[in-house]
RODO-2510 file (C-alpha; in nm, 4 decimals, decimal comma):
residues 114
     n   res          X          Y          Z
     1     x    -3,2158     1,5214    -3,6176
     2     x    -2,9291     1,7531    -3,5380
     3     x    -2,9135     1,9411    -3,2133
     4     x    -2,9543     2,3182    -3,2748
     5     x    -2,7337     2,4041    -2,9768
     6     x    -2,4481     2,2062    -3,1382
     7     x    -2,4917     2,4068    -3,4586
     8     x    -2,4701     2,7286    -3,2586
     9     x    -2,1433     2,6268    -3,0937
    10     x    -2,0066     2,5109    -3,4308
    11     x    -2,0945     2,8494    -3,5790
    12     x    -1,9133     3,0415    -3,3067
    13     x    -1,6125     2,8081    -3,3089
    14     x    -1,5659     2,8542    -3,6829
    15     x    -1,5559     3,2361    -3,6738
    16     x    -1,2477     3,3994    -3,8161
    17     x    -0,9846     3,5503    -3,5895
    18     x    -1,0681     3,9007    -3,7167
    19     x    -1,4293     3,8575    -3,6117
    20     x    -1,3164     3,7436    -3,2689
    21     x    -1,0941     4,0512    -3,2368
    22     x    -1,3871     4,2739    -3,3297
    23     x    -1,6089     4,0960    -3,0798
    24     x    -1,3430     4,1383    -2,8083
    25     x    -1,3200     4,5092    -2,8910
    26     x    -1,6981     4,5557    -2,8751
    27     x    -1,7116     4,3722    -2,5420
    28     x    -1,4374     4,6015    -2,4048
    29     x    -1,6360     4,9196    -2,4745
    30     x    -1,7941     5,0934    -2,1784
    31     x    -2,1741     5,1069    -2,1610
    32     x    -2,1534     5,4859    -2,2006
    33     x    -1,9550     5,4502    -2,5250
    34     x    -2,1964     5,1917    -2,6628
    35     x    -2,4888     5,4168    -2,5690
    36     x    -2,3256     5,7140    -2,7440
    37     x    -2,2493     5,5106    -3,0578
    38     x    -2,5989     5,3625    -3,0640
    39     x    -2,7982     5,6849    -3,0683
    40     x    -2,8192     5,9206    -3,3632
    41     x    -2,7540     6,2832    -3,2767
    42     x    -3,0201     6,4250    -3,5054
    43     x    -3,3864     6,3519    -3,5580
    44     x    -3,3241     6,3374    -3,9350
    45     x    -3,0937     6,0354    -3,8988
    46     x    -3,3396     5,8668    -3,6649
    47     x    -3,6223     5,9184    -3,9159
    48     x    -3,4129     5,7831    -4,2049
    49     x    -3,3202     5,4749    -3,9993
    50     x    -3,6842     5,4165    -3,9061
    51     x    -3,7910     5,4399    -4,2721
    52     x    -3,5094     5,2039    -4,3716
    53     x    -3,6078     4,9405    -4,1149
    54     x    -3,9761     4,9749    -4,2038
    55     x    -3,8799     4,9284    -4,5692
    56     x    -3,6865     4,6134    -4,4818
    57     x    -3,9594     4,4630    -4,2636
    58     x    -4,2694     4,5855    -4,4403
    59     x    -4,4964     4,8812    -4,4001
    60     x    -4,8180     4,7456    -4,2509
    61     x    -4,9500     4,9684    -3,9725
    62     x    -4,9364     4,7693    -3,6495
    63     x    -5,2541     4,9314    -3,5124
    64     x    -5,4567     4,7592    -3,7877
    65     x    -5,2682     4,4304    -3,8212
    66     x    -5,1334     4,1686    -3,5829
    67     x    -4,7853     4,1443    -3,7273
    68     x    -4,5565     3,8493    -3,6599
    69     x    -4,2234     3,8192    -3,8358
    70     x    -4,0428     3,4896    -3,8508
    71     x    -3,7054     3,4353    -4,0112
    72     x    -3,3952     3,2233    -4,0000
    73     x    -3,0860     3,3103    -3,8014
    74     x    -2,8973     3,3797    -4,1240
    75     x    -3,1628     3,6173    -4,2565
    76     x    -3,1846     3,7959    -3,9224
    77     x    -2,8072     3,8359    -3,9276
    78     x    -2,8258     3,9880    -4,2748
    79     x    -3,1004     4,2249    -4,1610
    80     x    -2,8919     4,3313    -3,8622
    81     x    -2,5830     4,3801    -4,0805
    82     x    -2,7848     4,5892    -4,3263
    83     x    -2,9228     4,8072    -4,0476
    84     x    -2,5755     4,8516    -3,8973
    85     x    -2,4189     4,9464    -4,2297
    86     x    -2,6988     5,1933    -4,2967
    87     x    -2,6510     5,3400    -3,9500
    88     x    -2,2761     5,3786    -3,9957
    89     x    -2,3278     5,5380    -4,3365
    90     x    -2,5843     5,7837    -4,2020
    91     x    -2,3698     5,8678    -3,8990
    92     x    -2,0703     5,9379    -4,1244
    93     x    -2,2854     6,1483    -4,3565
    94     x    -2,4201     6,3393    -4,0568
    95     x    -2,0668     6,4060    -3,9295
    96     x    -1,9484     6,5145    -4,2731
    97     x    -2,2422     6,7518    -4,3080
    98     x    -2,1548     6,9011    -3,9681
    99     x    -1,7890     6,9433    -4,0681
   100     x    -1,8862     7,1066    -4,3977
   101     x    -2,1198     7,3466    -4,2181
   102     x    -1,8394     7,4453    -3,9791
   103     x    -1,5965     7,4950    -4,2684
   104     x    -1,8491     7,7052    -4,4605
   105     x    -1,9193     7,9171    -4,1525
   106     x    -1,5455     7,9625    -4,0944
   107     x    -1,4907     8,0621    -4,4582
   108     x    -1,7815     8,3065    -4,4392
   109     x    -1,6400     8,4613    -4,1201
   110     x    -1,2931     8,4863    -4,2759
   111     x    -1,4274     8,6562    -4,5887
   112     x    -1,6174     8,9094    -4,3751
   113     x    -1,3028     8,9952    -4,1791
   114     x    -1,0969     9,0613    -4,4947
***
């Protein structure tokens, strides 16, 4: 049998240089920055993320079922990547919506002044 801890070290040793640079960058972030990046600013984004994760994991109500999820490291990594990509997409959409609202308000104010 192979030793799982050896497989873990092999996995990390074989990462690309770009991944290592990203990891170094993430490790250099302050806890405040990570906290700010980790929390959605609106309840709508939080609700969409919750629905997305529930959709990925399943929608059984935990108060009626004893739910245990088991998976492989690879599948868990894919789940995490999917959740992160969804989060980045929603955060960007939220920012764009905010920018568009500011632009529309500015245009409305400018048209009233003229």
